[in-house]
C-alpha positions as CSV (number, residue, x, y, z in Angstrom):
1,M,158.7,108.6,65.7
2,V,158.3,112.0,67.4
3,L,158.9,110.4,70.8
4,C,162.1,108.7,69.6
5,Q,163.4,111.9,68.0
6,S,162.6,113.8,71.3
7,V,164.6,111.3,73.3
8,I,167.5,111.5,70.8
9,N,167.4,115.3,71.0
10,L,167.4,115.2,74.8
11,R,170.3,112.8,74.9
12,D,172.3,114.9,72.5
13,S,171.5,118.1,74.4
14,F,172.8,116.7,77.7
15,Y,175.8,115.0,76.0
16,N,176.9,118.4,74.6
17,N,176.3,120.2,78.0
18,P,177.8,118.1,80.9
19,P,177.0,120.8,83.6
20,K,173.4,120.7,82.8
21,A,173.3,116.9,82.8
22,T,175.1,116.9,86.2
23,F,172.6,119.4,87.6
24,L,169.6,117.3,86.4
25,L,171.1,114.1,88.0
26,C,171.5,116.0,91.3
27,L,167.9,117.1,91.2
28,L,166.7,113.6,90.4
29,S,168.9,112.1,93.2
30,L,167.5,114.6,95.7
31,A,163.9,114.0,94.7
32,F,164.4,110.2,95.0
33,S,166.1,110.7,98.4
34,F,163.1,112.7,99.7
35,I,160.7,110.0,98.4
36,C,162.7,107.3,100.3
37,L,162.8,109.4,103.4
38,S,159.0,110.0,103.3
39,Y,158.4,106.2,102.9
40,Y,160.7,105.5,105.9
41,T,158.8,108.2,108.0
42,Y,155.5,106.7,107.0
43,T,156.5,103.1,108.0
44,H,158.5,103.8,111.2
45,I,157.9,105.5,114.5
46,L,160.4,108.3,114.9
47,P,161.7,110.2,118.0
48,N,160.6,113.8,118.3
49,P,163.6,115.9,117.3
50,D,162.2,118.9,119.1
51,T,162.5,117.1,122.5
52,T,166.0,117.8,123.8
53,K,165.5,116.0,127.1
54,D,164.4,112.5,127.7
55,W,165.4,109.7,130.2
56,N,167.4,107.8,127.7
57,R,169.7,110.8,127.2
58,L,169.9,111.5,130.9
59,L,170.7,107.8,131.8
60,S,173.2,107.6,128.9
61,S,175.0,110.7,130.2
62,L,175.0,109.3,133.8
63,S,176.5,106.0,132.6
64,Q,179.6,107.8,131.3
65,F,180.7,108.4,134.9
66,Q,182.7,106.2,137.3
67,L,181.3,106.3,140.8
68,C,184.2,106.0,143.2
69,M,184.2,105.8,147.0
70,K,185.8,108.7,148.8
71,A,188.8,108.0,150.9
72,T,186.9,109.0,154.1
73,A,183.6,107.4,153.0
74,S,181.9,105.1,155.5
75,S,178.7,103.1,155.3
76,E,175.7,104.1,157.3
77,L,172.6,102.1,157.8
78,V,169.5,104.3,157.3
79,A,165.8,103.5,156.8
80,P,164.4,103.8,153.3
81,T,162.3,106.8,152.4
82,S,158.6,106.3,152.6
83,S,157.6,109.0,150.0
84,W,158.5,108.0,146.5
85,V,157.5,111.2,144.7
86,T,157.6,114.5,146.5
87,S,158.0,118.1,145.7
88,R,160.0,120.4,148.0
89,Y,162.5,123.3,148.0
90,N,166.3,123.2,148.0
91,S,168.4,125.8,149.8
92,N,170.9,125.7,146.9
93,T,168.3,126.9,144.4
94,S,166.1,130.0,144.0
95,P,163.1,130.1,146.4
96,N,160.9,130.1,143.2
97,A,162.5,126.9,141.8
98,P,160.6,123.9,143.1
99,V,162.7,120.7,143.4
100,I,161.1,117.4,142.6
101,T,162.3,114.0,143.9
102,L,161.5,110.9,141.9
103,H,162.2,107.3,142.8
104,L,162.2,105.3,139.5
105,K,163.3,101.9,138.2
106,V,165.7,102.6,135.4
107,P,167.7,100.3,132.9
108,L,171.1,100.7,134.6
109,A,173.3,97.8,135.5
110,V,176.0,98.4,138.1
111,T,179.3,96.6,138.5
112,A,182.2,97.1,140.9
113,N,185.8,97.0,139.8
114,L,187.4,95.4,142.9
115,H,184.8,92.8,144.0
116,N,181.9,90.8,142.6
117,D,179.8,90.6,145.7
118,S,176.1,91.1,145.5
119,L,175.1,94.8,145.5
120,E,171.6,94.2,146.9
121,G,170.9,96.4,149.9
122,L,173.6,98.9,148.9
123,G,173.0,102.6,147.9
124,L,175.3,105.1,146.2
125,Q,174.8,108.8,146.8
126,T,176.4,111.5,144.7
127,T,175.7,115.0,143.4
128,L,176.3,116.3,139.8
129,R,175.7,119.6,138.0
130,A,172.9,119.6,135.5
131,E,175.3,120.4,132.7
132,Q,177.1,117.2,133.3
133,L,173.9,115.3,132.5
134,H,173.1,117.6,129.6
135,L,170.1,118.9,131.4
136,G,170.9,122.6,131.9
137,G,173.4,124.8,133.7
138,I,174.9,124.8,137.2
139,E,171.8,123.5,139.0
140,L,172.6,120.7,141.4
141,V,171.2,117.2,140.8
142,N,171.2,114.8,143.8
143,L,171.3,111.1,142.8
144,T,170.9,107.9,144.8
145,L,171.3,104.5,143.2
146,Q,169.7,101.7,145.2
147,F,170.2,98.1,144.3
148,S,167.1,96.4,145.5
149,C,165.0,95.8,142.5
150,G,165.8,92.1,142.2
151,V,165.7,92.4,138.4
152,D,168.9,92.1,136.4
153,G,169.8,95.2,134.4
154,Y,167.6,97.5,136.5
155,T,168.4,99.8,139.4
156,C,166.3,102.1,141.6
157,L,167.3,105.7,141.0
158,T,166.3,108.5,143.3
159,I,166.9,111.8,141.6
160,S,166.3,115.2,143.2
161,A,166.6,118.3,141.0
162,P,164.7,121.5,140.0
163,V,161.6,120.5,138.2
164,H,162.2,122.6,135.1
165,I,165.4,120.7,134.1
166,L,164.1,117.2,134.4
167,P,162.3,115.4,131.6
168,I,158.8,114.9,132.9
169,D,157.3,113.1,129.9
170,M,157.7,109.4,129.5
171,L,158.8,108.7,133.0
172,P,160.2,105.3,133.9
173,P,158.1,103.2,136.2
174,D,158.1,103.8,140.0
175,C,160.6,101.6,141.9
176,P,159.0,99.0,144.2
177,K,159.2,99.8,147.9
178,Y,162.1,98.2,149.7
179,D,161.5,97.5,153.4
180,K,165.0,96.4,154.5
181,N,167.7,98.8,155.7
182,I,170.1,100.0,153.1
183,S,173.7,100.9,153.5
184,Y,174.3,104.2,151.7
185,I,177.8,105.2,150.6
186,Q,178.9,108.7,149.4
187,V,180.7,108.5,146.1
188,E,182.3,110.9,143.7
189,A,181.4,110.9,140.0
190,S,184.3,111.1,137.5
191,N,184.7,110.3,133.8
192,K,188.3,109.3,134.3
193,Q,189.8,106.1,135.6
194,P,191.1,106.3,139.2
195,N,194.9,106.5,139.5
196,A,195.2,104.5,142.7
197,P,193.4,101.3,143.7
198,Q,189.9,102.4,144.6
199,T,186.5,100.9,144.8
200,C,184.6,102.3,141.8
201,Y,181.2,101.4,140.3
202,S,180.5,101.4,136.6
203,L,177.1,102.0,135.1
204,N,176.0,100.1,132.1
205,F,173.0,101.6,130.3
206,K,170.6,99.9,127.9
207,N,168.5,102.1,125.7
208,D,164.8,101.7,126.4
209,P,162.5,102.9,123.5
210,T,159.6,103.4,125.9
211,L,161.5,106.3,127.5
212,T,162.0,108.3,124.3
213,V,159.4,110.9,123.3
214,M,158.1,109.9,119.8
215,L,156.4,111.9,117.1
216,T,152.6,111.5,117.0
217,W,151.0,110.0,113.9
218,Q,149.6,113.4,112.9
219,E,153.1,114.9,113.1
220,Q,154.6,112.1,111.0
221,M,151.9,112.6,108.4
222,V,152.7,116.3,108.2
223,S,156.4,115.4,107.6
224,V,155.5,112.9,104.9
225,H,153.3,115.4,103.2
226,H,156.0,118.1,103.1
227,L,158.6,115.6,101.9
228,L,156.4,114.4,99.0
229,E,155.6,118.1,98.1
230,V,159.3,118.9,97.8
231,S,159.8,115.7,95.8
232,V,157.1,116.5,93.3
233,C,158.4,120.1,92.9
234,L,161.9,118.7,92.2
235,L,160.5,116.2,89.7
236,G,158.5,119.0,88.0
237,I,161.7,121.1,87.7
238,C,163.4,118.1,86.1
239,C,160.6,117.7,83.6
240,V,160.6,121.4,82.6
241,L,164.4,121.3,82.2
242,C,164.2,118.2,80.0
243,V,161.4,119.7,77.8
244,V,163.2,123.1,77.4
245,S,166.5,121.4,76.6
246,C,164.9,119.1,74.1
247,M,163.0,121.9,72.3
248,R,166.0,124.2,72.3
249,F,168.3,121.5,70.8
250,S,165.7,120.7,68.2
251,L,165.4,124.3,67.2
252,L,169.1,124.8,67.0
253,H,169.5,121.6,65.0
254,H,166.7,122.7,62.6
255,Y,168.3,126.1,62.2
256,S,171.7,124.7,61.4
257,W,170.2,122.4,58.7
258,T,168.2,125.4,57.3
259,R,171.4,127.5,56.9
260,Q,173.1,124.6,55.1
261,D,170.3,124.4,52.4
262,P,171.2,126.3,49.1
């Protein structure tokens, strides 16, 4: 009987005070949202939000460009490099800024706009600024795409840049060695379609989860713990608000009836 009366008092209290009822519903919705978010965090592996650089972001930024042949470009047969990962210095950077060169197999598929011939044995060379790849400022990044993997959807990427701007964690696998001669072509990177008929190469990127830096299990458990703490606090506030509203309405109701008695 007491419980039923309390429920009735609570209902009447919020019915007579819509702003309070709206505030309570907002708190309950927020608490429920945090509980759902904590469950999702507990059951899924999430990327690390503190990591601003990873290879998926780099490759996705690169795929936004069209690689078009220069008007004076010519093919030149050169021997493939024998050192796949080296560290050296670049004259365009500070003497204290070491430049690393990586030769990696990345999930990029390349297509040409004017012909459908095989691209195997072909290499495209270009230079971009780090800011164009969302890596940093005006540092130069030298890129070479080499189509010799023999695997659909993958390309050999040789990238040379200051070591501090490249994502070093979760590196793609090394590209296999290619013994044949490769014809390298100098191309210009542009995010606009060419005005005149021109041979351009499009890059199609496929997101690879193995290249994204994920949260560790311990980090995810800390997030879950904090989310549940906030949810419990919000639910506690809702309970206190309900109890106070119920008691206040009951006292007011009792006082009004007392005044009406002769």
